N, C-alpha and C positions, 0 to 999 in steps of 0.2 A: 036216297043214296043208292047207287047201282054198284054192285060188286062184280068184278071180273074174275073168272075162274080160269086159271091156266091149266093146260093139260101137260102132264109130265110123263115122258115115256122112258122107261129104263130098258137098257139092253146090255148085253155083254160088250166089253171093250173089244175093239178090232185093231189089227195092225195099223190101219189107216188113222187111228186115233192117237198114235204115239207122238206125233208132232205136238198136238195140243197138250197131251199128258206131260210130256217133257217140259214144255213151256210153263205149265202150272206148277209142276214139281220144282223146277229151277227157282222160280220166284219164292216158293216156300222154303227151300234150302237156304237161299240167300237172305231172306227177310223175315221168315216166320220162326215158329218155335215147335213145330210138330214133326221135325226130322232131326235125327242124330247126325246126319251127314253134314260135313262142312264144305264139301265141294260137290256141286251139282253134277250128276251123271250126264254124259253127252248122249246124243241120239242113239249111237250104236249100243251103248250100255243099256239104255232104256228098252231098246228092241230086244236085246238079249234077255233082259229080265222078263219082258212080256212073253217071249217064246218059252222060257223055262217054267214060268208059272202056269201058262195055259197047257203046256205039254204034260205037266203033273196033274192036270185035271181040275185045277182051281179056276174060278171065274173071276173076272175083274169087272 
């Protein structure tokens, strides 16, 4: 039996990632249980959140 090992690379989120982040989060808001939000934030709101969080020095 041969096992394959995947390489995982972690990095800080970037503004260019927000489309994917918004898509994943929208699915979770609509179909999951790990968000208290009932209406998924639109792309503009997700970008605003990203800018606020990173401007405060937090990493995503």
